[in-house]
ChimeraX commands (.cxc) that place a marker at each C-alpha (Angstrom):
marker #1 position 62.38,57.43,34.33 radius 0.5
marker #1 position 62.34,56.76,38.01 radius 0.5
marker #1 position 65.47,55.27,39.54 radius 0.5
marker #1 position 65.47,51.47,39.59 radius 0.5
marker #1 position 66.69,51.26,43.17 radius 0.5
marker #1 position 63.41,52.61,44.41 radius 0.5
marker #1 position 60.94,49.78,45.15 radius 0.5
marker #1 position 57.48,49.92,43.63 radius 0.5
marker #1 position 56.34,46.61,45.18 radius 0.5
marker #1 position 57.90,44.83,48.16 radius 0.5
marker #1 position 56.81,41.40,49.30 radius 0.5
marker #1 position 58.38,39.65,52.32 radius 0.5
marker #1 position 57.55,36.52,54.16 radius 0.5
marker #1 position 54.26,36.08,52.30 radius 0.5
marker #1 position 52.13,33.09,53.10 radius 0.5
marker #1 position 48.66,32.18,51.79 radius 0.5
marker #1 position 46.51,29.45,53.12 radius 0.5
marker #1 position 42.94,28.19,52.40 radius 0.5
marker #1 position 40.43,26.96,54.90 radius 0.5
marker #1 position 39.41,23.49,53.68 radius 0.5
marker #1 position 37.20,20.58,54.65 radius 0.5
marker #1 position 38.44,17.01,54.73 radius 0.5
marker #1 position 36.38,13.85,54.07 radius 0.5
marker #1 position 35.08,13.89,57.68 radius 0.5
marker #1 position 34.06,17.56,57.12 radius 0.5
marker #1 position 36.69,18.77,59.56 radius 0.5
marker #1 position 38.25,22.09,58.83 radius 0.5
marker #1 position 41.94,22.58,58.26 radius 0.5
marker #1 position 44.25,25.11,56.72 radius 0.5
marker #1 position 46.00,24.27,53.55 radius 0.5
marker #1 position 49.12,26.48,53.13 radius 0.5
marker #1 position 49.96,26.96,49.38 radius 0.5
marker #1 position 52.48,29.83,49.64 radius 0.5
marker #1 position 55.14,30.14,52.35 radius 0.5
marker #1 position 58.02,32.52,52.92 radius 0.5
marker #1 position 57.69,34.02,49.47 radius 0.5
marker #1 position 59.56,37.22,48.72 radius 0.5
marker #1 position 59.75,39.54,45.69 radius 0.5
marker #1 position 60.60,43.14,44.95 radius 0.5
marker #1 position 59.73,45.07,41.79 radius 0.5
marker #1 position 61.29,48.34,40.91 radius 0.5
marker #1 position 60.17,51.07,38.59 radius 0.5
marker #1 position 61.64,50.55,35.16 radius 0.5
marker #1 position 62.04,46.82,35.26 radius 0.5
marker #1 position 60.32,43.60,34.05 radius 0.5
marker #1 position 60.47,40.76,36.56 radius 0.5
marker #1 position 59.62,37.40,35.08 radius 0.5
marker #1 position 58.19,34.63,37.39 radius 0.5
marker #1 position 58.99,31.17,36.33 radius 0.5
marker #1 position 58.01,27.80,37.78 radius 0.5
marker #1 position 55.88,24.77,37.11 radius 0.5
marker #1 position 52.14,24.65,37.56 radius 0.5
marker #1 position 51.15,24.80,41.20 radius 0.5
marker #1 position 54.18,26.82,42.28 radius 0.5
marker #1 position 52.12,29.77,43.37 radius 0.5
marker #1 position 52.66,32.20,40.47 radius 0.5
marker #1 position 48.98,33.10,39.81 radius 0.5
marker #1 position 48.13,33.03,43.60 radius 0.5
marker #1 position 50.69,35.67,44.06 radius 0.5
marker #1 position 49.00,37.91,41.52 radius 0.5
marker #1 position 45.68,37.46,43.28 radius 0.5
marker #1 position 47.23,38.18,46.67 radius 0.5
marker #1 position 48.76,41.41,45.40 radius 0.5
marker #1 position 45.45,42.52,43.88 radius 0.5
marker #1 position 43.33,41.37,46.92 radius 0.5
marker #1 position 41.15,39.07,44.81 radius 0.5
marker #1 position 41.71,35.75,46.62 radius 0.5
marker #1 position 38.51,33.84,47.59 radius 0.5
marker #1 position 36.86,34.36,50.93 radius 0.5
marker #1 position 38.44,31.20,52.53 radius 0.5
marker #1 position 41.96,32.56,51.98 radius 0.5
marker #1 position 44.23,33.88,54.79 radius 0.5
marker #1 position 47.18,35.98,53.91 radius 0.5
marker #1 position 50.07,36.77,56.17 radius 0.5
marker #1 position 53.30,38.70,55.59 radius 0.5
marker #1 position 54.37,42.10,54.22 radius 0.5
marker #1 position 52.86,43.50,51.04 radius 0.5
marker #1 position 53.84,47.12,50.33 radius 0.5
marker #1 position 53.23,49.28,47.31 radius 0.5
marker #1 position 55.18,52.53,47.07 radius 0.5
marker #1 position 56.14,52.24,50.74 radius 0.5
marker #1 position 52.60,51.81,52.04 radius 0.5
marker #1 position 50.97,48.64,53.21 radius 0.5
marker #1 position 48.56,46.98,50.79 radius 0.5
marker #1 position 45.50,46.71,53.03 radius 0.5
marker #1 position 42.33,45.33,51.53 radius 0.5
marker #1 position 40.98,48.91,51.25 radius 0.5
marker #1 position 44.04,50.12,49.42 radius 0.5
marker #1 position 44.08,47.11,47.12 radius 0.5
marker #1 position 40.47,47.95,46.11 radius 0.5
marker #1 position 41.49,51.55,45.45 radius 0.5
marker #1 position 44.45,50.65,43.32 radius 0.5
marker #1 position 42.98,47.79,41.32 radius 0.5
marker #1 position 42.56,48.74,37.71 radius 0.5
marker #1 position 44.01,52.19,38.26 radius 0.5
marker #1 position 47.57,52.03,39.56 radius 0.5
marker #1 position 47.81,48.24,39.44 radius 0.5
marker #1 position 46.50,46.50,36.33 radius 0.5
marker #1 position 46.03,42.77,35.66 radius 0.5
marker #1 position 46.33,40.87,32.42 radius 0.5
marker #1 position 44.34,37.80,33.57 radius 0.5
marker #1 position 45.22,34.25,32.60 radius 0.5
marker #1 position 41.73,33.30,31.75 radius 0.5
marker #1 position 39.78,34.79,28.82 radius 0.5
marker #1 position 36.60,34.24,30.90 radius 0.5
marker #1 position 37.36,37.64,32.47 radius 0.5
marker #1 position 35.77,39.17,29.33 radius 0.5
marker #1 position 32.16,40.05,29.83 radius 0.5
marker #1 position 30.18,37.87,27.30 radius 0.5
marker #1 position 27.46,40.52,27.02 radius 0.5
marker #1 position 29.59,43.50,26.14 radius 0.5
marker #1 position 31.43,44.33,22.95 radius 0.5
marker #1 position 35.20,44.03,23.32 radius 0.5
marker #1 position 35.91,47.69,22.32 radius 0.5
marker #1 position 33.87,49.09,25.08 radius 0.5
marker #1 position 35.42,46.61,27.52 radius 0.5
marker #1 position 38.87,47.65,26.68 radius 0.5
marker #1 position 37.97,51.31,27.05 radius 0.5
marker #1 position 36.55,50.58,30.54 radius 0.5
marker #1 position 34.90,53.42,32.48 radius 0.5
marker #1 position 37.48,56.10,31.47 radius 0.5
marker #1 position 36.19,59.44,30.34 radius 0.5
marker #1 position 36.77,60.48,27.67 radius 0.5
marker #1 position 36.94,57.02,26.06 radius 0.5
marker #1 position 40.56,56.22,24.91 radius 0.5
marker #1 position 39.23,55.06,21.53 radius 0.5
marker #1 position 42.25,56.03,19.40 radius 0.5
marker #1 position 44.74,54.56,21.90 radius 0.5
marker #1 position 42.80,51.38,21.98 radius 0.5
marker #1 position 42.58,51.18,18.18 radius 0.5
marker #1 position 46.31,51.64,17.90 radius 0.5
marker #1 position 46.90,48.77,20.50 radius 0.5
marker #1 position 44.51,46.53,18.59 radius 0.5
marker #1 position 46.31,47.27,15.33 radius 0.5
marker #1 position 49.70,46.52,16.84 radius 0.5
marker #1 position 48.30,43.08,17.84 radius 0.5
marker #1 position 46.99,42.44,14.37 radius 0.5
marker #1 position 43.29,42.76,15.48 radius 0.5
marker #1 position 41.09,43.96,12.58 radius 0.5
marker #1 position 39.27,47.23,13.09 radius 0.5
marker #1 position 35.90,45.46,13.24 radius 0.5
marker #1 position 37.08,43.61,16.42 radius 0.5
marker #1 position 35.87,46.49,18.63 radius 0.5
marker #1 position 32.27,45.69,17.57 radius 0.5
marker #1 position 32.54,41.95,18.35 radius 0.5
marker #1 position 31.44,40.07,21.50 radius 0.5
marker #1 position 33.89,37.72,23.17 radius 0.5
marker #1 position 32.22,34.56,21.80 radius 0.5
marker #1 position 32.97,35.85,18.27 radius 0.5
marker #1 position 36.77,35.84,18.97 radius 0.5
marker #1 position 39.30,33.15,18.72 radius 0.5
marker #1 position 41.29,32.27,21.83 radius 0.5
marker #1 position 44.28,34.12,20.52 radius 0.5
marker #1 position 42.22,37.23,19.65 radius 0.5
marker #1 position 40.55,37.23,23.19 radius 0.5
marker #1 position 44.11,37.06,24.71 radius 0.5
marker #1 position 45.24,40.07,22.75 radius 0.5
marker #1 position 42.22,42.03,23.76 radius 0.5
marker #1 position 42.93,41.20,27.42 radius 0.5
marker #1 position 46.51,42.46,27.09 radius 0.5
marker #1 position 45.19,45.64,25.48 radius 0.5
marker #1 position 42.78,46.34,28.39 radius 0.5
marker #1 position 45.70,46.48,30.80 radius 0.5
marker #1 position 48.15,48.36,28.54 radius 0.5
marker #1 position 45.55,51.12,27.88 radius 0.5
marker #1 position 45.62,52.10,31.47 radius 0.5
marker #1 position 48.08,54.41,33.21 radius 0.5
marker #1 position 48.86,51.80,35.79 radius 0.5
marker #1 position 52.29,51.93,37.32 radius 0.5
marker #1 position 52.42,48.20,38.08 radius 0.5
marker #1 position 51.21,45.70,35.50 radius 0.5
marker #1 position 50.79,42.05,36.41 radius 0.5
marker #1 position 50.66,39.84,33.26 radius 0.5
marker #1 position 49.50,36.32,34.18 radius 0.5
marker #1 position 50.36,34.08,31.20 radius 0.5
marker #1 position 49.54,36.81,28.56 radius 0.5
marker #1 position 50.89,34.90,25.47 radius 0.5
marker #1 position 49.20,31.49,25.15 radius 0.5
marker #1 position 47.18,31.25,21.91 radius 0.5
marker #1 position 49.25,33.94,20.20 radius 0.5
marker #1 position 51.54,33.38,17.31 radius 0.5
marker #1 position 55.24,33.93,17.97 radius 0.5
marker #1 position 55.11,37.38,16.28 radius 0.5
marker #1 position 52.12,38.38,18.37 radius 0.5
marker #1 position 53.70,37.20,21.60 radius 0.5
marker #1 position 56.94,39.08,20.81 radius 0.5
marker #1 position 54.88,42.28,20.12 radius 0.5
marker #1 position 53.19,41.87,23.54 radius 0.5
marker #1 position 56.44,41.39,25.30 radius 0.5
marker #1 position 57.98,44.37,23.42 radius 0.5
marker #1 position 55.08,46.47,24.73 radius 0.5
marker #1 position 55.68,45.38,28.29 radius 0.5
marker #1 position 59.38,46.13,27.89 radius 0.5
marker #1 position 58.48,49.64,26.61 radius 0.5
marker #1 position 56.23,50.32,29.57 radius 0.5
marker #1 position 59.02,49.31,31.89 radius 0.5
marker #1 position 61.49,51.56,30.06 radius 0.5
marker #1 position 58.97,54.43,30.59 radius 0.5
marker #1 position 59.30,53.86,34.36 radius 0.5
marker #1 position 56.51,51.39,35.17 radius 0.5
marker #1 position 57.01,48.01,36.83 radius 0.5
marker #1 position 55.98,44.78,35.14 radius 0.5
marker #1 position 55.48,41.27,36.65 radius 0.5
marker #1 position 55.44,38.80,33.82 radius 0.5
marker #1 position 54.11,35.34,34.94 radius 0.5
marker #1 position 54.87,32.89,32.20 radius 0.5
marker #1 position 55.67,29.35,31.11 radius 0.5
marker #1 position 57.37,30.75,27.99 radius 0.5
marker #1 position 60.42,31.56,29.94 radius 0.5
marker #1 position 62.75,31.37,27.00 radius 0.5
marker #1 position 60.88,34.31,25.59 radius 0.5
marker #1 position 60.88,36.06,28.89 radius 0.5
marker #1 position 64.64,36.00,29.18 radius 0.5
marker #1 position 65.01,38.29,26.19 radius 0.5
marker #1 position 62.83,41.08,27.76 radius 0.5
marker #1 position 63.06,40.64,31.55 radius 0.5
marker #1 position 65.55,42.35,33.78 radius 0.5
marker #1 position 65.37,39.72,36.53 radius 0.5
marker #1 position 63.76,36.28,36.84 radius 0.5
marker #1 position 62.19,34.90,40.00 radius 0.5
marker #1 position 61.95,31.12,40.16 radius 0.5
marker #1 position 59.11,29.67,42.32 radius 0.5
marker #1 position 58.90,26.14,43.51 radius 0.5
marker #1 position 56.06,24.62,45.77 radius 0.5
marker #1 position 54.90,27.99,46.80 radius 0.5
marker #1 position 58.12,29.75,47.71 radius 0.5
marker #1 position 60.94,31.71,46.05 radius 0.5
marker #1 position 64.02,29.66,45.41 radius 0.5
marker #1 position 66.05,32.00,43.28 radius 0.5
marker #1 position 65.96,35.58,41.96 radius 0.5
marker #1 position 68.56,36.24,39.33 radius 0.5
marker #1 position 69.44,38.62,36.54 radius 0.5
marker #1 position 67.85,37.47,33.22 radius 0.5
marker #1 position 71.31,37.52,31.68 radius 0.5
marker #1 position 72.24,34.59,33.99 radius 0.5
marker #1 position 69.51,32.49,32.38 radius 0.5
marker #1 position 70.76,33.51,28.93 radius 0.5
marker #1 position 74.31,32.35,29.92 radius 0.5
marker #1 position 73.36,28.88,31.12 radius 0.5
marker #1 position 73.09,26.75,34.18 radius 0.5
marker #1 position 76.65,27.45,35.33 radius 0.5
marker #1 position 75.55,31.10,36.01 radius 0.5
marker #1 position 72.55,30.03,38.13 radius 0.5
marker #1 position 72.55,29.41,41.85 radius 0.5
marker #1 position 69.81,26.88,42.63 radius 0.5
marker #1 position 69.61,23.27,41.37 radius 0.5
marker #1 position 65.98,23.84,40.39 radius 0.5
marker #1 position 66.71,26.85,38.28 radius 0.5
marker #1 position 69.47,24.86,36.59 radius 0.5
marker #1 position 66.88,22.04,36.01 radius 0.5
marker #1 position 64.43,24.45,34.50 radius 0.5
marker #1 position 67.02,25.70,32.08 radius 0.5
marker #1 position 67.97,22.10,31.06 radius 0.5
marker #1 position 64.31,21.28,30.53 radius 0.5
marker #1 position 63.85,23.80,27.80 radius 0.5
marker #1 position 63.49,22.16,24.34 radius 0.5
marker #1 position 66.53,24.05,22.97 radius 0.5
marker #1 position 68.63,22.92,25.91 radius 0.5
marker #1 position 67.97,19.11,25.58 radius 0.5
marker #1 position 64.47,18.87,27.12 radius 0.5
marker #1 position 66.02,17.04,30.06 radius 0.5
marker #1 position 63.33,15.93,32.66 radius 0.5
marker #1 position 63.86,16.10,36.36 radius 0.5
marker #1 position 63.12,12.85,38.31 radius 0.5
marker #1 position 60.26,13.18,40.82 radius 0.5
marker #1 position 57.56,15.74,41.11 radius 0.5
marker #1 position 56.73,18.96,42.85 radius 0.5
marker #1 position 55.34,18.24,46.31 radius 0.5
marker #1 position 51.58,18.81,47.03 radius 0.5
marker #1 position 50.78,21.76,49.33 radius 0.5
marker #1 position 49.29,19.39,51.91 radius 0.5
marker #1 position 52.30,17.16,52.05 radius 0.5
marker #1 position 55.42,19.30,51.98 radius 0.5
marker #1 position 58.76,17.98,53.12 radius 0.5
marker #1 position 60.22,19.14,56.51 radius 0.5
marker #1 position 63.39,20.91,55.19 radius 0.5
marker #1 position 64.19,22.31,51.71 radius 0.5
marker #1 position 61.19,21.84,49.47 radius 0.5
marker #1 position 63.36,20.77,46.59 radius 0.5
marker #1 position 65.48,18.25,48.62 radius 0.5
marker #1 position 63.59,15.04,47.52 radius 0.5
marker #1 position 64.53,15.80,43.91 radius 0.5
marker #1 position 67.90,17.44,44.41 radius 0.5
marker #1 position 71.11,15.61,43.38 radius 0.5
marker #1 position 73.17,17.68,45.91 radius 0.5
marker #1 position 71.06,17.26,48.99 radius 0.5
marker #1 position 72.73,16.60,52.37 radius 0.5
marker #1 position 71.20,15.79,55.82 radius 0.5
marker #1 position 71.15,19.45,56.56 radius 0.5
marker #1 position 68.78,20.05,53.59 radius 0.5
marker #1 position 66.21,17.58,54.92 radius 0.5
marker #1 position 66.15,19.07,58.36 radius 0.5
marker #1 position 65.46,22.81,57.99 radius 0.5
marker #1 position 64.30,25.30,55.34 radius 0.5
marker #1 position 67.39,27.10,54.05 radius 0.5
marker #1 position 67.60,30.87,54.45 radius 0.5
marker #1 position 67.69,33.24,51.55 radius 0.5
marker #1 position 71.31,34.21,50.71 radius 0.5
marker #1 position 72.75,36.83,48.36 radius 0.5
marker #1 position 75.30,35.35,46.00 radius 0.5
marker #1 position 76.88,36.81,42.80 radius 0.5
marker #1 position 74.29,39.53,42.46 radius 0.5
marker #1 position 71.31,37.21,42.95 radius 0.5
marker #1 position 69.34,35.63,45.69 radius 0.5
marker #1 position 69.03,31.94,46.39 radius 0.5
marker #1 position 67.29,29.70,48.98 radius 0.5
marker #1 position 69.87,26.89,49.21 radius 0.5
marker #1 position 72.45,25.74,51.60 radius 0.5
marker #1 position 74.85,24.89,48.74 radius 0.5
marker #1 position 74.17,27.53,46.21 radius 0.5
marker #1 position 77.30,29.10,44.89 radius 0.5
marker link #1:1,2 radius 0.2
marker link #1:2,3 radius 0.2
marker link #1:3,4 radius 0.2
marker link #1:4,5 radius 0.2
marker link #1:5,6 radius 0.2
marker link #1:6,7 radius 0.2
marker link #1:7,8 radius 0.2
marker link #1:8,9 radius 0.2
marker link #1:9,10 radius 0.2
marker link #1:10,11 radius 0.2
marker link #1:11,12 radius 0.2
marker link #1:12,13 radius 0.2
marker link #1:13,14 radius 0.2
marker link #1:14,15 radius 0.2
marker link #1:15,16 radius 0.2
marker link #1:16,17 radius 0.2
marker link #1:17,18 radius 0.2
marker link #1:18,19 radius 0.2
marker link #1:19,20 radius 0.2
marker link #1:20,21 radius 0.2
marker link #1:21,22 radius 0.2
marker link #1:22,23 radius 0.2
marker link #1:23,24 radius 0.2
marker link #1:24,25 radius 0.2
marker link #1:25,26 radius 0.2
marker link #1:26,27 radius 0.2
marker link #1:27,28 radius 0.2
marker link #1:28,29 radius 0.2
marker link #1:29,30 radius 0.2
marker link #1:30,31 radius 0.2
marker link #1:31,32 radius 0.2
marker link #1:32,33 radius 0.2
marker link #1:33,34 radius 0.2
marker link #1:34,35 radius 0.2
marker link #1:35,36 radius 0.2
marker link #1:36,37 radius 0.2
marker link #1:37,38 radius 0.2
marker link #1:38,39 radius 0.2
marker link #1:39,40 radius 0.2
marker link #1:40,41 radius 0.2
marker link #1:41,42 radius 0.2
marker link #1:42,43 radius 0.2
marker link #1:43,44 radius 0.2
marker link #1:44,45 radius 0.2
marker link #1:45,46 radius 0.2
marker link #1:46,47 radius 0.2
marker link #1:47,48 radius 0.2
marker link #1:48,49 radius 0.2
marker link #1:49,50 radius 0.2
marker link #1:50,51 radius 0.2
marker link #1:51,52 radius 0.2
marker link #1:52,53 radius 0.2
marker link #1:53,54 radius 0.2
marker link #1:54,55 radius 0.2
marker link #1:55,56 radius 0.2
marker link #1:56,57 radius 0.2
marker link #1:57,58 radius 0.2
marker link #1:58,59 radius 0.2
marker link #1:59,60 radius 0.2
marker link #1:60,61 radius 0.2
marker link #1:61,62 radius 0.2
marker link #1:62,63 radius 0.2
marker link #1:63,64 radius 0.2
marker link #1:64,65 radius 0.2
marker link #1:65,66 radius 0.2
marker link #1:66,67 radius 0.2
marker link #1:67,68 radius 0.2
marker link #1:68,69 radius 0.2
marker link #1:69,70 radius 0.2
marker link #1:70,71 radius 0.2
marker link #1:71,72 radius 0.2
marker link #1:72,73 radius 0.2
marker link #1:73,74 radius 0.2
marker link #1:74,75 radius 0.2
marker link #1:75,76 radius 0.2
marker link #1:76,77 radius 0.2
marker link #1:77,78 radius 0.2
marker link #1:78,79 radius 0.2
marker link #1:79,80 radius 0.2
marker link #1:80,81 radius 0.2
marker link #1:81,82 radius 0.2
marker link #1:82,83 radius 0.2
marker link #1:83,84 radius 0.2
marker link #1:84,85 radius 0.2
marker link #1:85,86 radius 0.2
marker link #1:86,87 radius 0.2
marker link #1:87,88 radius 0.2
marker link #1:88,89 radius 0.2
marker link #1:89,90 radius 0.2
marker link #1:90,91 radius 0.2
marker link #1:91,92 radius 0.2
marker link #1:92,93 radius 0.2
marker link #1:93,94 radius 0.2
marker link #1:94,95 radius 0.2
marker link #1:95,96 radius 0.2
marker link #1:96,97 radius 0.2
marker link #1:97,98 radius 0.2
marker link #1:98,99 radius 0.2
marker link #1:99,100 radius 0.2
marker link #1:100,101 radius 0.2
marker link #1:101,102 radius 0.2
marker link #1:102,103 radius 0.2
marker link #1:103,104 radius 0.2
marker link #1:104,105 radius 0.2
marker link #1:105,106 radius 0.2
marker link #1:106,107 radius 0.2
marker link #1:107,108 radius 0.2
marker link #1:108,109 radius 0.2
marker link #1:109,110 radius 0.2
marker link #1:110,111 radius 0.2
marker link #1:111,112 radius 0.2
marker link #1:112,113 radius 0.2
marker link #1:113,114 radius 0.2
marker link #1:114,115 radius 0.2
marker link #1:115,116 radius 0.2
marker link #1:116,117 radius 0.2
marker link #1:117,118 radius 0.2
marker link #1:118,119 radius 0.2
marker link #1:119,120 radius 0.2
marker link #1:120,121 radius 0.2
marker link #1:121,122 radius 0.2
marker link #1:122,123 radius 0.2
marker link #1:123,124 radius 0.2
marker link #1:124,125 radius 0.2
marker link #1:125,126 radius 0.2
marker link #1:126,127 radius 0.2
marker link #1:127,128 radius 0.2
marker link #1:128,129 radius 0.2
marker link #1:129,130 radius 0.2
marker link #1:130,131 radius 0.2
marker link #1:131,132 radius 0.2
marker link #1:132,133 radius 0.2
marker link #1:133,134 radius 0.2
marker link #1:134,135 radius 0.2
marker link #1:135,136 radius 0.2
marker link #1:136,137 radius 0.2
marker link #1:137,138 radius 0.2
marker link #1:138,139 radius 0.2
marker link #1:139,140 radius 0.2
marker link #1:140,141 radius 0.2
marker link #1:141,142 radius 0.2
marker link #1:142,143 radius 0.2
marker link #1:143,144 radius 0.2
marker link #1:144,145 radius 0.2
marker link #1:145,146 radius 0.2
marker link #1:146,147 radius 0.2
marker link #1:147,148 radius 0.2
marker link #1:148,149 radius 0.2
marker link #1:149,150 radius 0.2
marker link #1:150,151 radius 0.2
marker link #1:151,152 radius 0.2
marker link #1:152,153 radius 0.2
marker link #1:153,154 radius 0.2
marker link #1:154,155 radius 0.2
marker link #1:155,156 radius 0.2
marker link #1:156,157 radius 0.2
marker link #1:157,158 radius 0.2
marker link #1:158,159 radius 0.2
marker link #1:159,160 radius 0.2
marker link #1:160,161 radius 0.2
marker link #1:161,162 radius 0.2
marker link #1:162,163 radius 0.2
marker link #1:163,164 radius 0.2
marker link #1:164,165 radius 0.2
marker link #1:165,166 radius 0.2
marker link #1:166,167 radius 0.2
marker link #1:167,168 radius 0.2
marker link #1:168,169 radius 0.2
marker link #1:169,170 radius 0.2
marker link #1:170,171 radius 0.2
marker link #1:171,172 radius 0.2
marker link #1:172,173 radius 0.2
marker link #1:173,174 radius 0.2
marker link #1:174,175 radius 0.2
marker link #1:175,176 radius 0.2
marker link #1:176,177 radius 0.2
marker link #1:177,178 radius 0.2
marker link #1:178,179 radius 0.2
marker link #1:179,180 radius 0.2
marker link #1:180,181 radius 0.2
marker link #1:181,182 radius 0.2
marker link #1:182,183 radius 0.2
marker link #1:183,184 radius 0.2
marker link #1:184,185 radius 0.2
marker link #1:185,186 radius 0.2
marker link #1:186,187 radius 0.2
marker link #1:187,188 radius 0.2
marker link #1:188,189 radius 0.2
marker link #1:189,190 radius 0.2
marker link #1:190,191 radius 0.2
marker link #1:191,192 radius 0.2
marker link #1:192,193 radius 0.2
marker link #1:193,194 radius 0.2
marker link #1:194,195 radius 0.2
marker link #1:195,196 radius 0.2
marker link #1:196,197 radius 0.2
marker link #1:197,198 radius 0.2
marker link #1:198,199 radius 0.2
marker link #1:199,200 radius 0.2
marker link #1:200,201 radius 0.2
marker link #1:201,202 radius 0.2
marker link #1:202,203 radius 0.2
marker link #1:203,204 radius 0.2
marker link #1:204,205 radius 0.2
marker link #1:205,206 radius 0.2
marker link #1:206,207 radius 0.2
marker link #1:207,208 radius 0.2
marker link #1:208,209 radius 0.2
marker link #1:209,210 radius 0.2
marker link #1:210,211 radius 0.2
marker link #1:211,212 radius 0.2
marker link #1:212,213 radius 0.2
marker link #1:213,214 radius 0.2
marker link #1:214,215 radius 0.2
marker link #1:215,216 radius 0.2
marker link #1:216,217 radius 0.2
marker link #1:217,218 radius 0.2
marker link #1:218,219 radius 0.2
marker link #1:219,220 radius 0.2
marker link #1:220,221 radius 0.2
marker link #1:221,222 radius 0.2
marker link #1:222,223 radius 0.2
marker link #1:223,224 radius 0.2
marker link #1:224,225 radius 0.2
marker link #1:225,226 radius 0.2
marker link #1:226,227 radius 0.2
marker link #1:227,228 radius 0.2
marker link #1:228,229 radius 0.2
marker link #1:229,230 radius 0.2
marker link #1:230,231 radius 0.2
marker link #1:231,232 radius 0.2
marker link #1:232,233 radius 0.2
marker link #1:233,234 radius 0.2
marker link #1:234,235 radius 0.2
marker link #1:235,236 radius 0.2
marker link #1:236,237 radius 0.2
marker link #1:237,238 radius 0.2
marker link #1:238,239 radius 0.2
marker link #1:239,240 radius 0.2
marker link #1:240,241 radius 0.2
marker link #1:241,242 radius 0.2
marker link #1:242,243 radius 0.2
marker link #1:243,244 radius 0.2
marker link #1:244,245 radius 0.2
marker link #1:245,246 radius 0.2
marker link #1:246,247 radius 0.2
marker link #1:247,248 radius 0.2
marker link #1:248,249 radius 0.2
marker link #1:249,250 radius 0.2
marker link #1:250,251 radius 0.2
marker link #1:251,252 radius 0.2
marker link #1:252,253 radius 0.2
marker link #1:253,254 radius 0.2
marker link #1:254,255 radius 0.2
marker link #1:255,256 radius 0.2
marker link #1:256,257 radius 0.2
marker link #1:257,258 radius 0.2
marker link #1:258,259 radius 0.2
marker link #1:259,260 radius 0.2
marker link #1:260,261 radius 0.2
marker link #1:261,262 radius 0.2
marker link #1:262,263 radius 0.2
marker link #1:263,264 radius 0.2
marker link #1:264,265 radius 0.2
marker link #1:265,266 radius 0.2
marker link #1:266,267 radius 0.2
marker link #1:267,268 radius 0.2
marker link #1:268,269 radius 0.2
marker link #1:269,270 radius 0.2
marker link #1:270,271 radius 0.2
marker link #1:271,272 radius 0.2
marker link #1:272,273 radius 0.2
marker link #1:273,274 radius 0.2
marker link #1:274,275 radius 0.2
marker link #1:275,276 radius 0.2
marker link #1:276,277 radius 0.2
marker link #1:277,278 radius 0.2
marker link #1:278,279 radius 0.2
marker link #1:279,280 radius 0.2
marker link #1:280,281 radius 0.2
marker link #1:281,282 radius 0.2
marker link #1:282,283 radius 0.2
marker link #1:283,284 radius 0.2
marker link #1:284,285 radius 0.2
marker link #1:285,286 radius 0.2
marker link #1:286,287 radius 0.2
marker link #1:287,288 radius 0.2
marker link #1:288,289 radius 0.2
marker link #1:289,290 radius 0.2
marker link #1:290,291 radius 0.2
marker link #1:291,292 radius 0.2
marker link #1:292,293 radius 0.2
marker link #1:293,294 radius 0.2
marker link #1:294,295 radius 0.2
marker link #1:295,296 radius 0.2
marker link #1:296,297 radius 0.2
marker link #1:297,298 radius 0.2
marker link #1:298,299 radius 0.2
marker link #1:299,300 radius 0.2
marker link #1:300,301 radius 0.2
marker link #1:301,302 radius 0.2
marker link #1:302,303 radius 0.2
marker link #1:303,304 radius 0.2
marker link #1:304,305 radius 0.2
marker link #1:305,306 radius 0.2
marker link #1:306,307 radius 0.2
marker link #1:307,308 radius 0.2
marker link #1:308,309 radius 0.2
marker link #1:309,310 radius 0.2
marker link #1:310,311 radius 0.2
view
């Protein structure tokens, strides 16, 4: 296994904006990700948590270079020490960097799923794919079916298999477990954990953060398009007192097993972000300083936090 202190993927000061038209058909740029940072090392699973609209799936698309044509990306994206240019992204997609997409619409409706999972690899990895299908409880006849003949959970398991069958060094799993039973979801996460233990890097984007805590090494918390905390997964298993950011603590308390405690307010819309800390309008600890300027990222207790008062 490669040493975990060597970076596989490095993201610094990432911003993503989209060229939009308003009601008067005037163009403007809508910034949806700002000052986002993340590092993934060989041999680890990094889970990304946050509510819908926090930028999790957009990050995956930015890494792979599959954002729509009206998107503009700024910042530093490096894979194995080299810049991820559009040309390099196209070269690495599906080979060194594999995606488990969120939508089952990624499956070709006109192609049998066994052939889709095998891809264009020669020779076809038929036995490896059959073993993966079997681990996910997919009957042998599944390989001869078309996507419309699958249930949502079956289609999700096929998508996970198409990524795991590759030799990719970085796997981005975007909400890989919806539609799966608990046993199937656990099996998928165990496979991601195994791949990381073999020296690969895994980004696990998920709403099932309580499951992710058991398999991840670190958890990155996104809010309104930026990183607010990156902490060891063990801190989330310990409880809110081990976490550094008020939003991370609120996420923990919002889990059903932790009281299902709601947070007043709502995540700000990308076109109407507050001036200072993005979480300040909902934060019980805010001070005037929080509302004036965006806090810097600080290293505290073995984790990173974007907060003036994180401790």
